C-alpha positions, 0 to 999 in steps of 0.5 A: 720079317716073320715073328712067332710068339711062344708067349702063352699069355696075351700080356706079352703078345699085346706088348709085342703087337704094340711094337708092330703097330709102331712100325705101321702095322697092327700085326697079327697072331704068330707068324705075322710080319713087321712092316714099316710104311706098308712095305718097309718090311715084307713078310716071309722067312728071311726077308730083309727090306721091302719094296720102296724102302732104301737103306734098311739096316744094312749099313754098319759092318755088313754080315756078322755073327752067324758064320763066326765064333764057333759055328752052329750048335744049340739044341738037338733033339734026337730019338726021344727028344732029349738035349744033346751036349757037345761032349755027350755028358748031357750038359750044355753045348757051349759054356756059360759065358757069352761074348758080345755081338757085332757093333753096328753103331755109328754115333751121330755127330751131335752125340759125339761132339757133346762134352763130358759135362753135357753128357753128365748133366743129361744123365743127371736130369734123366736119373740115368746111372751107368756102370762101365764104359758106355757110349754117350746117350742120344737126346732125340730120335734123329740121333739114333740113326734109325732108317727113314721109315722108322723115323717117319713112324716115330713122327706119326706117333707124336713122340717127342723124345726117347725115354731115358732107358731108350736114350742110353740103351740104344747106343749100347745095344747097337754097339753089340755090348752086353747090357743089364737095364734096370728100370720100372715098368712103363719105362719104354724098355721093350722098344729099347731092345726090339729096335736094336734086335731088328738092326742086328737081324738085318745084318745077319745072313738070311735064314735057311731051311731049318734055321732057328731064330736069330733073336730070342726074347725070354719072358716071364708069362705063366705057361699053360701048355695044355691050353695052347694050340701048338700047331700054328706055332710049330709050323711057323718055327719049322718054316723059320722065324727071325724073332721068337718071344718065349716062356722058358718052359714052352721054348724047351718043349719045342727045342726037345721036340726038334721043332726049332733050334738055337744054332742061329741065335746071336741076340738074347733078351731076358725080359723081366729077369727078376720076375722069371726068377721069382716064378722059378724059371731059373733052371730052365733059363740056365738050360736054354742059355747054355745051349746058345752060341758064345758069340751072342749078345745078351741084354737082361732087363729087370725092374729090381736088382736083387742078388739072384739077378746079379748072379745070373748076369755074372754067370752068363755075361763076361763083361757087361754094362749096367744102366739104372733109371731112377734110384737104385733103391726099390721105387715106384713110378712117381706119376702114380698117386698111392693111397693105402687104407689100413683096415681089417680083412672083413672090411675090404669088400664093403670098402671096394664097393664104396671105392668103385662108386666114388670112381664112377661118380668122379672119373671119366666113364671109360677109365679102366680099373684093375683089381688084384686079388690073391687067389683064383678062387677069390678072383671069381668071388670078387667078380661075382660080388662086383657084378652083384653091385651093378658093375660090369667086371671081367676076371682073369687067372691061371685057370682060364684058357688062352682063348678065354684070356684073349677074349677078356683082354680084348673086351677090357682093351676095347672098354666093353668092361672097364673093370678087370679082376686078376691074379698076378698073372696080369701084373707084368707086361700088360700094356692096356691104354687107359688104366687109371686105377689099380686096386690091391684088394689083397696086398702082395707078398713083396714090395717088388710085386706091389710096384709091378702091380701099380705099374699098370697105371701111370705109363708113358708119362700119364698119371694114375692112382693106386689103392691098397687095402693093408691089413694086420696080416700084411704087417711084415710088408709094412716097413718096405711099403713105407720106404716105397711111399717115401721114395715116391714122395707120398704121404704115409698113412699114420696107421701104417707108420704105427704098424712099422713102429710096432714091428716085429711083434705087431700082428704076430700069430693073429694077436696084433691090433689094427687100432680100429677099423682101418685107415681113416684119412683124407687125400687131396689127390690131383686137385680134389679130395679123397677120404676113407673114413671108418670106425670101430663098428666096421663102417667106412666111407670113401669119397674122392675127386682124384682125376687131376691136380696136385698130390697134397694129402692129409691123413686124419 
């Protein structure tokens, strides 16, 4: 199965490569192929199953989707490369609302036999909330009824059980239902939609010359079209690929040029829908979806459930089910120890140096650190300062070329440098093993972004630690941050609580006071002590031993 990637960021590409390695092959650049145990999937356009692998995904209903429900359509780029609508008025070929996809799901006998009480008990234990008539969740991988070579890879990787989003999401996705999944970063949602996509694809007729992708995954990575080599991607698309990962803007470029089309697309994924809307992609998303055939299956994934995402779901899905993992309120990963230092803006550089020193003294040498900074200019400045203090650091932001960003992420992934300074360009989708610490040097503009930033650590049931420098300039976010901390059972810095109690007047027009130099507190995180201390003269001291243990925290 050939795969092409429009994703202009290594973030999504690395995520997708991990999926390919899950199937037994590390994969490559665009146009690489899925493989199971060596030859389970052969590369090349339209291939279905490879040598030696029996069964594949052909069971469960035969071919469907392509021949039914309205035939072709999609984008056409005639003349100047413009969209052509079905009625000539410039609108979408198809209506907004999608239907549902073919049903390939045959429940495992153990799943079908569970009583409503047992199902409810499992959902409660895993904090799974569902809205709609949904199949019972699976409770182990064997109940998912995936092919043998997939199951073998699962065993080889040492996975014990599916994550909650996978346990409930797989039966729904395999049933052809439209789905909204709400789960925090690191929840395993990527496999929740990729494996059903493979099942869906292998139950479709093979691609013919000129066919577009069957599965389309839209993702919110920033578009740098001028800095991307388009040739290989265009050639892959023209040859035909079954799965396409795309940023909305880049996809529209290829569609308008006639490089590909969406006539065969029957499986649509909106990954991190809330982030795409935050980045202003809504017009492009709507333009794309309106060109996709109505008999598609649509899966929308989001870490939050704001009204904008709800509106998008209601506009493009007729009947859908909702899965929520964890609390419906804004929540952070509970595996992350969150430490907030209330300080002045001018103190942050010194405090960062002290923090890095303590992490170096008390943590494993290969522990990776991501430092989030507000602007591209400040990223460069902070990186220079860190290097001046003797720490090896890399930086990444939107002005970096794709080649530079690939190089940076490769070195960071390999541990050649354990410190990465970045803007929010790396906040989502970045899946690098060994990230133990996230530092919010500049606090983001919303608690949603804060949650996504710190979600780079504490992934896949590991633990992590986040630090945030919170200044009077951030006072508008104080109330939401306190809510996030309380929901995650974190102890709130009294100075942060005081800031909330003094809102909305606190800090207005620069006249607010921070009550001294910053958040003096001590924190016994995971078996050790972690202390920020500062005085009115601006000095501060940080010491920690935070690698393992409990969450007992005391603020002084």
